[in-house]
SEFIZA-3560 file (N, C-alpha, C; in Angstrom, 3 decimals):
REM SEFIZA-3560
<numar><xx>0.843</xx><yy>-1.185</yy><zz>0.000</zz><atom>N</atom></numar>
<numar><xx>0.000</xx><yy>0.000</yy><zz>0.000</zz><atom>CA</atom></numar>
<numar><xx>0.884</xx><yy>1.244</yy><zz>0.000</zz><atom>C</atom></numar>
<numar><xx>0.458</xx><yy>2.238</yy><zz>-0.744</zz><atom>N</atom></numar>
<numar><xx>1.174</xx><yy>3.509</yy><zz>-0.803</zz><atom>CA</atom></numar>
<numar><xx>0.644</xx><yy>4.449</yy><zz>0.277</zz><atom>C</atom></numar>
<numar><xx>1.505</xx><yy>5.337</yy><zz>0.737</zz><atom>N</atom></numar>
<numar><xx>1.143</xx><yy>6.310</yy><zz>1.765</zz><atom>CA</atom></numar>
<numar><xx>0.998</xx><yy>7.690</yy><zz>1.143</zz><atom>C</atom></numar>
<numar><xx>-0.019</xx><yy>8.419</yy><zz>1.615</zz><atom>N</atom></numar>
<numar><xx>-0.297</xx><yy>9.768</yy><zz>1.127</zz><atom>CA</atom></numar>
<numar><xx>-0.662</xx><yy>10.664</yy><zz>2.305</zz><atom>C</atom></numar>
<numar><xx>-0.400</xx><yy>11.950</yy><zz>2.145</zz><atom>N</atom></numar>
<numar><xx>-0.901</xx><yy>12.941</yy><zz>3.078</zz><atom>CA</atom></numar>
<numar><xx>-1.859</xx><yy>13.837</yy><zz>2.310</zz><atom>C</atom></numar>
<numar><xx>-2.992</xx><yy>14.083</yy><zz>2.900</zz><atom>N</atom></numar>
<numar><xx>-3.970</xx><yy>15.000</yy><zz>2.316</zz><atom>CA</atom></numar>
<numar><xx>-4.108</xx><yy>16.174</yy><zz>3.271</zz><atom>C</atom></numar>
<numar><xx>-3.752</xx><yy>17.357</yy><zz>2.786</zz><atom>N</atom></numar>
<numar><xx>-3.939</xx><yy>18.563</yy><zz>3.586</zz><atom>CA</atom></numar>
<numar><xx>-5.195</xx><yy>19.267</yy><zz>3.103</zz><atom>C</atom></numar>
<numar><xx>-5.938</xx><yy>19.805</yy><zz>4.053</zz><atom>N</atom></numar>
<numar><xx>-7.225</xx><yy>20.408</yy><zz>3.719</zz><atom>CA</atom></numar>
<numar><xx>-7.365</xx><yy>21.768</yy><zz>4.379</zz><atom>C</atom></numar>
<numar><xx>-8.059</xx><yy>22.644</yy><zz>3.696</zz><atom>N</atom></numar>
<numar><xx>-8.440</xx><yy>23.943</yy><zz>4.242</zz><atom>CA</atom></numar>
<numar><xx>-9.951</xx><yy>24.071</yy><zz>4.150</zz><atom>C</atom></numar>
<numar><xx>-10.540</xx><yy>24.602</yy><zz>5.203</zz><atom>N</atom></numar>
<numar><xx>-11.989</xx><yy>24.783</yy><zz>5.241</zz><atom>CA</atom></numar>
<numar><xx>-12.390</xx><yy>25.901</yy><zz>4.280</zz><atom>C</atom></numar>
<numar><xx>-13.425</xx><yy>25.649</yy><zz>3.496</zz><atom>N</atom></numar>
<numar><xx>-13.975</xx><yy>26.673</yy><zz>2.602</zz><atom>CA</atom></numar>
<numar><xx>-14.988</xx><yy>27.518</yy><zz>3.377</zz><atom>C</atom></numar>
<numar><xx>-15.488</xx><yy>28.539</yy><zz>2.738</zz><atom>N</atom></numar>
<numar><xx>-16.538</xx><yy>29.360</yy><zz>3.363</zz><atom>CA</atom></numar>
<numar><xx>-17.746</xx><yy>28.494</yy><zz>3.709</zz><atom>C</atom></numar>
<numar><xx>-18.116</xx><yy>27.610</yy><zz>2.787</zz><atom>N</atom></numar>
<numar><xx>-19.245</xx><yy>26.718</yy><zz>3.034</zz><atom>CA</atom></numar>
<numar><xx>-18.985</xx><yy>25.819</yy><zz>4.243</zz><atom>C</atom></numar>
<numar><xx>-17.784</xx><yy>25.306</yy><zz>4.319</zz><atom>N</atom></numar>
<numar><xx>-17.422</xx><yy>24.447</yy><zz>5.444</zz><atom>CA</atom></numar>
<numar><xx>-17.402</xx><yy>25.197</yy><zz>6.764</zz><atom>C</atom></numar>
<numar><xx>-16.989</xx><yy>26.454</yy><zz>6.711</zz><atom>N</atom></numar>
<numar><xx>-16.933</xx><yy>27.260</yy><zz>7.935</zz><atom>CA</atom></numar>
<numar><xx>-18.333</xx><yy>27.541</yy><zz>8.472</zz><atom>C</atom></numar>
<numar><xx>-19.293</xx><yy>27.625</yy><zz>7.577</zz><atom>N</atom></numar>
<numar><xx>-20.661</xx><yy>27.911</yy><zz>8.011</zz><atom>CA</atom></numar>
<numar><xx>-21.232</xx><yy>26.766</yy><zz>8.853</zz><atom>C</atom></numar>
<numar><xx>-20.664</xx><yy>25.580</yy><zz>8.714</zz><atom>N</atom></numar>
<numar><xx>-21.128</xx><yy>24.436</yy><zz>9.507</zz><atom>CA</atom></numar>
<numar><xx>-19.946</xx><yy>23.751</yy><zz>10.211</zz><atom>C</atom></numar>
<numar><xx>-18.981</xx><yy>24.543</yy><zz>10.652</zz><atom>N</atom></numar>
<numar><xx>-17.755</xx><yy>23.995</yy><zz>11.251</zz><atom>CA</atom></numar>
<numar><xx>-18.053</xx><yy>23.166</yy><zz>12.497</zz><atom>C</atom></numar>
<numar><xx>-19.147</xx><yy>23.475</yy><zz>13.180</zz><atom>N</atom></numar>
<numar><xx>-19.500</xx><yy>22.706</yy><zz>14.377</zz><atom>CA</atom></numar>
<numar><xx>-19.837</xx><yy>21.250</yy><zz>14.037</zz><atom>C</atom></numar>
<numar><xx>-20.101</xx><yy>20.970</yy><zz>12.771</zz><atom>N</atom></numar>
<numar><xx>-20.394</xx><yy>19.609</yy><zz>12.337</zz><atom>CA</atom></numar>
<numar><xx>-19.127</xx><yy>18.855</yy><zz>11.892</zz><atom>C</atom></numar>
<numar><xx>-17.987</xx><yy>19.545</yy><zz>11.877</zz><atom>N</atom></numar>
<numar><xx>-16.749</xx><yy>18.950</yy><zz>11.365</zz><atom>CA</atom></numar>
<numar><xx>-16.342</xx><yy>17.671</yy><zz>12.094</zz><atom>C</atom></numar>
<numar><xx>-16.419</xx><yy>17.597</yy><zz>13.426</zz><atom>N</atom></numar>
<numar><xx>-16.020</xx><yy>16.340</yy><zz>14.072</zz><atom>CA</atom></numar>
<numar><xx>-16.864</xx><yy>15.144</yy><zz>13.614</zz><atom>C</atom></numar>
<numar><xx>-18.134</xx><yy>15.346</yy><zz>13.426</zz><atom>N</atom></numar>
<numar><xx>-18.998</xx><yy>14.255</yy><zz>12.965</zz><atom>CA</atom></numar>
<numar><xx>-18.715</xx><yy>13.934</yy><zz>11.499</zz><atom>C</atom></numar>
<numar><xx>-18.463</xx><yy>14.977</yy><zz>10.689</zz><atom>N</atom></numar>
<numar><xx>-18.119</xx><yy>14.744</yy><zz>9.283</zz><atom>CA</atom></numar>
<numar><xx>-16.835</xx><yy>13.937</yy><zz>9.158</zz><atom>C</atom></numar>
<numar><xx>-15.888</xx><yy>14.183</yy><zz>10.077</zz><atom>N</atom></numar>
<numar><xx>-14.617</xx><yy>13.451</yy><zz>10.035</zz><atom>CA</atom></numar>
<numar><xx>-14.852</xx><yy>11.951</yy><zz>10.176</zz><atom>C</atom></numar>
<numar><xx>-15.793</xx><yy>11.565</yy><zz>11.037</zz><atom>N</atom></numar>
<numar><xx>-16.116</xx><yy>10.144</yy><zz>11.183</zz><atom>CA</atom></numar>
<numar><xx>-16.659</xx><yy>9.595</yy><zz>9.866</zz><atom>C</atom></numar>
<numar><xx>-17.467</xx><yy>10.389</yy><zz>9.201</zz><atom>N</atom></numar>
<numar><xx>-18.013</xx><yy>9.970</yy><zz>7.914</zz><atom>CA</atom></numar>
<numar><xx>-16.941</xx><yy>9.832</yy><zz>6.857</zz><atom>C</atom></numar>
<numar><xx>-15.925</xx><yy>10.684</yy><zz>6.911</zz><atom>N</atom></numar>
<numar><xx>-14.835</xx><yy>10.624</yy><zz>5.935</zz><atom>CA</atom></numar>
<numar><xx>-14.090</xx><yy>9.306</yy><zz>6.062</zz><atom>C</atom></numar>
<numar><xx>-13.885</xx><yy>8.851</yy><zz>7.290</zz><atom>N</atom></numar>
<numar><xx>-13.181</xx><yy>7.588</yy><zz>7.507</zz><atom>CA</atom></numar>
<numar><xx>-13.969</xx><yy>6.439</yy><zz>6.868</zz><atom>C</atom></numar>
<numar><xx>-15.270</xx><yy>6.408</yy><zz>7.095</zz><atom>N</atom></numar>
<numar><xx>-16.107</xx><yy>5.356</yy><zz>6.504</zz><atom>CA</atom></numar>
<numar><xx>-16.161</xx><yy>5.488</yy><zz>4.988</zz><atom>C</atom></numar>
<numar><xx>-16.271</xx><yy>6.718</yy><zz>4.491</zz><atom>N</atom></numar>
<numar><xx>-16.300</xx><yy>6.946</yy><zz>3.050</zz><atom>CA</atom></numar>
<numar><xx>-14.996</xx><yy>6.487</yy><zz>2.402</zz><atom>C</atom></numar>
<numar><xx>-13.873</xx><yy>6.789</yy><zz>3.049</zz><atom>N</atom></numar>
<numar><xx>-12.572</xx><yy>6.363</yy><zz>2.532</zz><atom>CA</atom></numar>
<numar><xx>-12.539</xx><yy>4.848</yy><zz>2.389</zz><atom>C</atom></numar>
<numar><xx>-13.004</xx><yy>4.149</yy><zz>3.408</zz><atom>N</atom></numar>
<numar><xx>-13.000</xx><yy>2.690</yy><zz>3.379</zz><atom>CA</atom></numar>
<numar><xx>-13.824</xx><yy>2.163</yy><zz>2.200</zz><atom>C</atom></numar>
<numar><xx>-14.914</xx><yy>2.859</yy><zz>1.885</zz><atom>N</atom></numar>
<numar><xx>-15.749</xx><yy>2.417</yy><zz>0.760</zz><atom>CA</atom></numar>
<numar><xx>-15.033</xx><yy>2.591</yy><zz>-0.578</zz><atom>C</atom></numar>
<numar><xx>-13.994</xx><yy>3.438</yy><zz>-0.593</zz><atom>N</atom></numar>
<numar><xx>-13.209</xx><yy>3.651</yy><zz>-1.812</zz><atom>CA</atom></numar>
<numar><xx>-11.870</xx><yy>2.907</yy><zz>-1.760</zz><atom>C</atom></numar>
<numar><xx>-11.726</xx><yy>1.975</yy><zz>-0.821</zz><atom>N</atom></numar>
<numar><xx>-10.486</xx><yy>1.210</yy><zz>-0.645</zz><atom>CA</atom></numar>
<numar><xx>-9.308</xx><yy>2.085</yy><zz>-0.239</zz><atom>C</atom></numar>
<numar><xx>-9.602</xx><yy>3.103</yy><zz>0.559</zz><atom>N</atom></numar>
<numar><xx>-8.586</xx><yy>3.983</yy><zz>1.129</zz><atom>CA</atom></numar>
<numar><xx>-8.710</xx><yy>3.855</yy><zz>2.645</zz><atom>C</atom></numar>
<numar><xx>-7.586</xx><yy>3.760</yy><zz>3.328</zz><atom>N</atom></numar>
<numar><xx>-7.586</xx><yy>3.661</yy><zz>4.783</zz><atom>CA</atom></numar>
<numar><xx>-7.060</xx><yy>4.963</yy><zz>5.374</zz><atom>C</atom></numar>
<numar><xx>-7.840</xx><yy>5.583</yy><zz>6.241</zz><atom>N</atom></numar>
<numar><xx>-7.372</xx><yy>6.765</yy><zz>6.961</zz><atom>CA</atom></numar>
<numar><xx>-6.580</xx><yy>6.254</yy><zz>8.157</zz><atom>C</atom></numar>
<numar><xx>-5.274</xx><yy>6.425</yy><zz>8.103</zz><atom>N</atom></numar>
<numar><xx>-4.392</xx><yy>5.952</yy><zz>9.177</zz><atom>CA</atom></numar>
<numar><xx>-4.390</xx><yy>6.932</yy><zz>10.352</zz><atom>C</atom></numar>
<numar><xx>-4.371</xx><yy>8.233</yy><zz>10.029</zz><atom>N</atom></numar>
<numar><xx>-4.363</xx><yy>9.270</yy><zz>11.059</zz><atom>CA</atom></numar>
<numar><xx>-5.100</xx><yy>10.492</yy><zz>10.522</zz><atom>C</atom></numar>
<numar><xx>-5.712</xx><yy>11.240</yy><zz>11.430</zz><atom>N</atom></numar>
<numar><xx>-6.472</xx><yy>12.438</yy><zz>11.057</zz><atom>CA</atom></numar>
<numar><xx>-6.239</xx><yy>13.474</yy><zz>12.142</zz><atom>C</atom></numar>
<numar><xx>-5.800</xx><yy>14.664</yy><zz>11.752</zz><atom>N</atom></numar>
<numar><xx>-5.499</xx><yy>15.720</yy><zz>12.718</zz><atom>CA</atom></numar>
<numar><xx>-6.141</xx><yy>17.037</yy><zz>12.317</zz><atom>C</atom></numar>
<numar><xx>-6.572</xx><yy>17.791</yy><zz>13.324</zz><atom>N</atom></numar>
<numar><xx>-6.986</xx><yy>19.178</yy><zz>13.146</zz><atom>CA</atom></numar>
<numar><xx>-5.746</xx><yy>20.023</yy><zz>13.413</zz><atom>C</atom></numar>
<numar><xx>-5.532</xx><yy>21.061</yy><zz>12.621</zz><atom>N</atom></numar>
<numar><xx>-4.297</xx><yy>21.838</yy><zz>12.702</zz><atom>CA</atom></numar>
<numar><xx>-4.596</xx><yy>23.325</yy><zz>12.911</zz><atom>C</atom></numar>
<numar><xx>-3.602</xx><yy>24.043</yy><zz>13.380</zz><atom>N</atom></numar>
<numar><xx>-3.745</xx><yy>25.492</yy><zz>13.566</zz><atom>CA</atom></numar>
<numar><xx>-2.609</xx><yy>26.248</yy><zz>12.889</zz><atom>C</atom></numar>
<numar><xx>-2.107</xx><yy>25.701</yy><zz>11.818</zz><atom>N</atom></numar>
<numar><xx>-0.970</xx><yy>26.347</yy><zz>11.156</zz><atom>CA</atom></numar>
<numar><xx>-1.249</xx><yy>26.567</yy><zz>9.677</zz><atom>C</atom></numar>
<numar><xx>-0.496</xx><yy>25.896</yy><zz>8.823</zz><atom>N</atom></numar>
<numar><xx>-0.562</xx><yy>26.123</yy><zz>7.382</zz><atom>CA</atom></numar>
<numar><xx>-1.821</xx><yy>25.593</yy><zz>6.721</zz><atom>C</atom></numar>
<numar><xx>-2.521</xx><yy>24.699</yy><zz>7.384</zz><atom>N</atom></numar>
<numar><xx>-3.761</xx><yy>24.141</yy><zz>6.852</zz><atom>CA</atom></numar>
<numar><xx>-4.633</xx><yy>23.755</yy><zz>8.038</zz><atom>C</atom></numar>
<numar><xx>-5.891</xx><yy>23.437</yy><zz>7.766</zz><atom>N</atom></numar>
<numar><xx>-6.851</xx><yy>23.166</yy><zz>8.832</zz><atom>CA</atom></numar>
<numar><xx>-6.902</xx><yy>21.705</yy><zz>9.266</zz><atom>C</atom></numar>
<numar><xx>-6.681</xx><yy>20.792</yy><zz>8.336</zz><atom>N</atom></numar>
<numar><xx>-6.713</xx><yy>19.360</yy><zz>8.637</zz><atom>CA</atom></numar>
<numar><xx>-5.604</xx><yy>18.672</yy><zz>7.866</zz><atom>C</atom></numar>
<numar><xx>-5.164</xx><yy>17.543</yy><zz>8.377</zz><atom>N</atom></numar>
<numar><xx>-4.250</xx><yy>16.683</yy><zz>7.628</zz><atom>CA</atom></numar>
<numar><xx>-4.643</xx><yy>15.232</yy><zz>7.903</zz><atom>C</atom></numar>
<numar><xx>-4.655</xx><yy>14.439</yy><zz>6.834</zz><atom>N</atom></numar>
<numar><xx>-4.934</xx><yy>13.009</yy><zz>6.940</zz><atom>CA</atom></numar>
<numar><xx>-3.758</xx><yy>12.237</yy><zz>6.367</zz><atom>C</atom></numar>
<numar><xx>-3.368</xx><yy>11.200</yy><zz>7.059</zz><atom>N</atom></numar>
<numar><xx>-2.421</xx><yy>10.234</yy><zz>6.514</zz><atom>CA</atom></numar>
<numar><xx>-3.277</xx><yy>9.061</yy><zz>6.061</zz><atom>C</atom></numar>
<numar><xx>-3.204</xx><yy>8.740</yy><zz>4.780</zz><atom>N</atom></numar>
<numar><xx>-4.018</xx><yy>7.655</yy><zz>4.234</zz><atom>CA</atom></numar>
<numar><xx>-3.135</xx><yy>6.684</yy><zz>3.474</zz><atom>C</atom></numar>
<numar><xx>-3.652</xx><yy>5.468</yy><zz>3.312</zz><atom>N</atom></numar>
<numar><xx>-2.987</xx><yy>4.498</yy><zz>2.456</zz><atom>CA</atom></numar>
<numar><xx>-3.978</xx><yy>4.037</yy><zz>1.398</zz><atom>C</atom></numar>
<numar><xx>-3.450</xx><yy>3.766</yy><zz>0.220</zz><atom>N</atom></numar>
<numar><xx>-4.259</xx><yy>3.294</yy><zz>-0.895</zz><atom>CA</atom></numar>
<numar><xx>-3.388</xx><yy>2.415</yy><zz>-1.781</zz><atom>C</atom></numar>
<numar><xx>-4.047</xx><yy>1.601</yy><zz>-2.571</zz><atom>N</atom></numar>
<numar><xx>-3.330</xx><yy>0.664</yy><zz>-3.445</zz><atom>CA</atom></numar>
<numar><xx>-2.521</xx><yy>1.374</yy><zz>-4.526</zz><atom>C</atom></numar>
<numar><xx>-3.047</xx><yy>2.510</yy><zz>-5.025</zz><atom>N</atom></numar>
<numar><xx>-2.362</xx><yy>3.185</yy><zz>-6.118</zz><atom>CA</atom></numar>
<numar><xx>-2.711</xx><yy>4.673</yy><zz>-6.128</zz><atom>C</atom></numar>
<numar><xx>-1.962</xx><yy>5.418</yy><zz>-6.939</zz><atom>N</atom></numar>
<numar><xx>-2.151</xx><yy>6.866</yy><zz>-7.026</zz><atom>CA</atom></numar>
<numar><xx>-3.549</xx><yy>7.234</yy><zz>-7.515</zz><atom>C</atom></numar>
<numar><xx>-4.070</xx><yy>6.452</yy><zz>-8.435</zz><atom>N</atom></numar>
<numar><xx>-5.386</xx><yy>6.761</yy><zz>-8.999</zz><atom>CA</atom></numar>
<numar><xx>-6.482</xx><yy>6.673</yy><zz>-7.932</zz><atom>C</atom></numar>
<numar><xx>-6.416</xx><yy>5.658</yy><zz>-7.091</zz><atom>N</atom></numar>
<numar><xx>-7.410</xx><yy>5.504</yy><zz>-6.023</zz><atom>CA</atom></numar>
<numar><xx>-7.310</xx><yy>6.649</yy><zz>-5.032</zz><atom>C</atom></numar>
<numar><xx>-6.091</xx><yy>6.997</yy><zz>-4.645</zz><atom>N</atom></numar>
<numar><xx>-5.896</xx><yy>8.102</yy><zz>-3.707</zz><atom>CA</atom></numar>
<numar><xx>-6.377</xx><yy>9.420</yy><zz>-4.317</zz><atom>C</atom></numar>
<numar><xx>-6.078</xx><yy>9.632</yy><zz>-5.599</zz><atom>N</atom></numar>
<numar><xx>-6.513</xx><yy>10.865</yy><zz>-6.269</zz><atom>CA</atom></numar>
<numar><xx>-8.031</xx><yy>10.949</yy><zz>-6.343</zz><atom>C</atom></numar>
<numar><xx>-8.679</xx><yy>9.837</yy><zz>-6.657</zz><atom>N</atom></numar>
<numar><xx>-10.147</xx><yy>9.828</yy><zz>-6.725</zz><atom>CA</atom></numar>
<numar><xx>-10.744</xx><yy>10.149</yy><zz>-5.358</zz><atom>C</atom></numar>
<numar><xx>-10.171</xx><yy>9.594</yy><zz>-4.289</zz><atom>N</atom></numar>
<numar><xx>-10.661</xx><yy>9.889</yy><zz>-2.943</zz><atom>CA</atom></numar>
<numar><xx>-10.485</xx><yy>11.376</yy><zz>-2.624</zz><atom>C</atom></numar>
<numar><xx>-9.324</xx><yy>11.919</yy><zz>-2.935</zz><atom>N</atom></numar>
<numar><xx>-9.071</xx><yy>13.339</yy><zz>-2.674</zz><atom>CA</atom></numar>
<numar><xx>-10.059</xx><yy>14.214</yy><zz>-3.447</zz><atom>C</atom></numar>
<numar><xx>-10.320</xx><yy>13.875</yy><zz>-4.692</zz><atom>N</atom></numar>
<numar><xx>-11.299</xx><yy>14.632</yy><zz>-5.480</zz><atom>CA</atom></numar>
<numar><xx>-12.691</xx><yy>14.540</yy><zz>-4.874</zz><atom>C</atom></numar>
<numar><xx>-13.046</xx><yy>13.350</yy><zz>-4.394</zz><atom>N</atom></numar>
<numar><xx>-14.365</xx><yy>13.167</yy><zz>-3.778</zz><atom>CA</atom></numar>
<numar><xx>-14.501</xx><yy>14.010</yy><zz>-2.523</zz><atom>C</atom></numar>
<numar><xx>-13.426</xx><yy>14.110</yy><zz>-1.747</zz><atom>N</atom></numar>
<numar><xx>-13.444</xx><yy>14.960</yy><zz>-0.555</zz><atom>CA</atom></numar>
<numar><xx>-13.637</xx><yy>16.423</yy><zz>-0.957</zz><atom>C</atom></numar>
<numar><xx>-12.918</xx><yy>16.848</yy><zz>-1.970</zz><atom>N</atom></numar>
<numar><xx>-13.050</xx><yy>18.236</yy><zz>-2.442</zz><atom>CA</atom></numar>
<numar><xx>-14.447</xx><yy>18.519</yy><zz>-2.960</zz><atom>C</atom></numar>
<numar><xx>-15.043</xx><yy>17.538</yy><zz>-3.599</zz><atom>N</atom></numar>
<numar><xx>-16.347</xx><yy>17.725</yy><zz>-4.233</zz><atom>CA</atom></numar>
<numar><xx>-17.446</xx><yy>18.051</yy><zz>-3.217</zz><atom>C</atom></numar>
<numar><xx>-17.224</xx><yy>17.736</yy><zz>-1.955</zz><atom>N</atom></numar>
<numar><xx>-18.234</xx><yy>18.064</yy><zz>-0.940</zz><atom>CA</atom></numar>
<numar><xx>-18.421</xx><yy>19.568</yy><zz>-0.803</zz><atom>C</atom></numar>
<numar><xx>-17.382</xx><yy>20.329</yy><zz>-1.140</zz><atom>N</atom></numar>
<numar><xx>-17.453</xx><yy>21.782</yy><zz>-1.024</zz><atom>CA</atom></numar>
<numar><xx>-17.078</xx><yy>22.308</yy><zz>0.346</zz><atom>C</atom></numar>
<numar><xx>-16.846</xx><yy>21.429</yy><zz>1.313</zz><atom>N</atom></numar>
<numar><xx>-16.508</xx><yy>21.878</yy><zz>2.661</zz><atom>CA</atom></numar>
<numar><xx>-15.031</xx><yy>22.200</yy><zz>2.839</zz><atom>C</atom></numar>
<numar><xx>-14.189</xx><yy>21.604</yy><zz>1.986</zz><atom>N</atom></numar>
<numar><xx>-12.747</xx><yy>21.818</yy><zz>2.091</zz><atom>CA</atom></numar>
<numar><xx>-12.119</xx><yy>21.859</yy><zz>0.707</zz><atom>C</atom></numar>
<numar><xx>-10.968</xx><yy>22.490</yy><zz>0.638</zz><atom>N</atom></numar>
<numar><xx>-10.079</xx><yy>22.294</yy><zz>-0.493</zz><atom>CA</atom></numar>
<numar><xx>-9.062</xx><yy>21.263</yy><zz>-0.008</zz><atom>C</atom></numar>
<numar><xx>-8.522</xx><yy>20.464</yy><zz>-0.900</zz><atom>N</atom></numar>
<numar><xx>-7.627</xx><yy>19.387</yy><zz>-0.477</zz><atom>CA</atom></numar>
<numar><xx>-6.496</xx><yy>19.216</yy><zz>-1.473</zz><atom>C</atom></numar>
<numar><xx>-5.326</xx><yy>18.883</yy><zz>-0.929</zz><atom>N</atom></numar>
<numar><xx>-4.154</xx><yy>18.615</yy><zz>-1.760</zz><atom>CA</atom></numar>
<numar><xx>-3.588</xx><yy>17.261</yy><zz>-1.350</zz><atom>C</atom></numar>
<numar><xx>-3.230</xx><yy>16.475</yy><zz>-2.351</zz><atom>N</atom></numar>
<numar><xx>-2.727</xx><yy>15.128</yy><zz>-2.144</zz><atom>CA</atom></numar>
<numar><xx>-1.218</xx><yy>15.099</yy><zz>-2.360</zz><atom>C</atom></numar>
<numar><xx>-0.501</xx><yy>14.468</yy><zz>-1.441</zz><atom>N</atom></numar>
<numar><xx>0.948</xx><yy>14.325</yy><zz>-1.554</zz><atom>CA</atom></numar>
<numar><xx>1.318</xx><yy>12.862</yy><zz>-1.351</zz><atom>C</atom></numar>
<numar><xx>2.046</xx><yy>12.295</yy><zz>-2.274</zz><atom>N</atom></numar>
<numar><xx>2.543</xx><yy>10.921</yy><zz>-2.138</zz><atom>CA</atom></numar>
<numar><xx>3.747</xx><yy>10.958</yy><zz>-1.219</zz><atom>C</atom></numar>
<numar><xx>3.807</xx><yy>10.055</yy><zz>-0.262</zz><atom>N</atom></numar>
<numar><xx>4.917</xx><yy>9.991</yy><zz>0.691</zz><atom>CA</atom></numar>
<numar><xx>5.637</xx><yy>8.654</yy><zz>0.532</zz><atom>C</atom></numar>
<numar><xx>6.942</xx><yy>8.679</yy><zz>0.779</zz><atom>N</atom></numar>
<numar><xx>7.765</xx><yy>7.483</yy><zz>0.645</zz><atom>CA</atom></numar>
<numar><xx>8.480</xx><yy>7.197</yy><zz>1.958</zz><atom>C</atom></numar>
<numar><xx>8.589</xx><yy>5.932</yy><zz>2.308</zz><atom>N</atom></numar>
<numar><xx>9.380</xx><yy>5.549</yy><zz>3.475</zz><atom>CA</atom></numar>
<numar><xx>10.857</xx><yy>5.754</yy><zz>3.138</zz><atom>C</atom></numar>
<numar><xx>11.719</xx><yy>5.761</yy><zz>4.146</zz><atom>N</atom></numar>
<numar><xx>13.150</xx><yy>5.873</yy><zz>3.836</zz><atom>CA</atom></numar>
<numar><xx>13.640</xx><yy>4.768</yy><zz>2.897</zz><atom>C</atom></numar>
<numar><xx>13.153</xx><yy>3.547</yy><zz>3.061</zz><atom>N</atom></numar>
<numar><xx>13.571</xx><yy>2.456</yy><zz>2.171</zz><atom>CA</atom></numar>
<numar><xx>13.081</xx><yy>2.688</yy><zz>0.739</zz><atom>C</atom></numar>
<numar><xx>11.821</xx><yy>3.136</yy><zz>0.599</zz><atom>N</atom></numar>
<numar><xx>11.297</xx><yy>3.419</yy><zz>-0.742</zz><atom>CA</atom></numar>
<numar><xx>12.079</xx><yy>4.545</yy><zz>-1.397</zz><atom>C</atom></numar>
<numar><xx>12.393</xx><yy>5.575</yy><zz>-0.616</zz><atom>N</atom></numar>
<numar><xx>13.155</xx><yy>6.698</yy><zz>-1.141</zz><atom>CA</atom></numar>
<numar><xx>14.555</xx><yy>6.243</yy><zz>-1.555</zz><atom>C</atom></numar>
<numar><xx>15.153</xx><yy>5.387</yy><zz>-0.754</zz><atom>N</atom></numar>
<numar><xx>16.472</xx><yy>4.854</yy><zz>-1.095</zz><atom>CA</atom></numar>
<numar><xx>16.463</xx><yy>4.093</yy><zz>-2.412</zz><atom>C</atom></numar>
<numar><xx>15.397</xx><yy>3.332</yy><zz>-2.653</zz><atom>N</atom></numar>
<numar><xx>15.273</xx><yy>2.587</yy><zz>-3.908</zz><atom>CA</atom></numar>
<numar><xx>15.139</xx><yy>3.533</yy><zz>-5.096</zz><atom>C</atom></numar>
<numar><xx>14.429</xx><yy>4.646</yy><zz>-4.882</zz><atom>N</atom></numar>
<numar><xx>14.290</xx><yy>5.644</yy><zz>-5.952</zz><atom>CA</atom></numar>
<numar><xx>15.651</xx><yy>6.274</yy><zz>-6.239</zz><atom>C</atom></numar>
<numar><xx>16.353</xx><yy>6.657</yy><zz>-5.193</zz><atom>N</atom></numar>
<numar><xx>17.651</xx><yy>7.295</yy><zz>-5.357</zz><atom>CA</atom></numar>
<numar><xx>18.636</xx><yy>6.330</yy><zz>-6.010</zz><atom>C</atom></numar>
<numar><xx>18.516</xx><yy>5.067</yy><zz>-5.718</zz><atom>N</atom></numar>
<numar><xx>19.420</xx><yy>4.073</yy><zz>-6.311</zz><atom>CA</atom></numar>
<numar><xx>19.255</xx><yy>3.967</yy><zz>-7.815</zz><atom>C</atom></numar>
<numar><xx>18.143</xx><yy>4.431</yy><zz>-8.347</zz><atom>N</atom></numar>
<numar><xx>17.909</xx><yy>4.390</yy><zz>-9.800</zz><atom>CA</atom></numar>
<numar><xx>18.573</xx><yy>5.559</yy><zz>-10.534</zz><atom>C</atom></numar>
<numar><xx>19.121</xx><yy>6.495</yy><zz>-9.793</zz><atom>N</atom></numar>
<numar><xx>19.780</xx><yy>7.636</yy><zz>-10.449</zz><atom>CA</atom></numar>
<numar><xx>20.984</xx><yy>7.159</yy><zz>-11.259</zz><atom>C</atom></numar>
<numar><xx>21.180</xx><yy>7.782</yy><zz>-12.410</zz><atom>N</atom></numar>
<numar><xx>22.329</xx><yy>7.369</yy><zz>-13.233</zz><atom>CA</atom></numar>
<numar><xx>23.644</xx><yy>7.810</yy><zz>-12.603</zz><atom>C</atom></numar>
//
């Protein structure tokens, strides 16, 4: 399974119902599972973004589709980042000419 981080910022629409965010977060975990994505960790933040999720998925396409589905709700904007373990990164670096 590949690891990804999804950073999210609340939109104006999302802010209007921010008190519902904790309950929506539970729904996101279940929704992710229905798309074959596992939410490993979920955090509320007070810095560069409002939320961050660490998720795993079988491939980039599945993770991208999940991220798009989250954005489509209109409550958040979301950015997907593929993450590599030190061993995975080492294998990539080993391919350098």
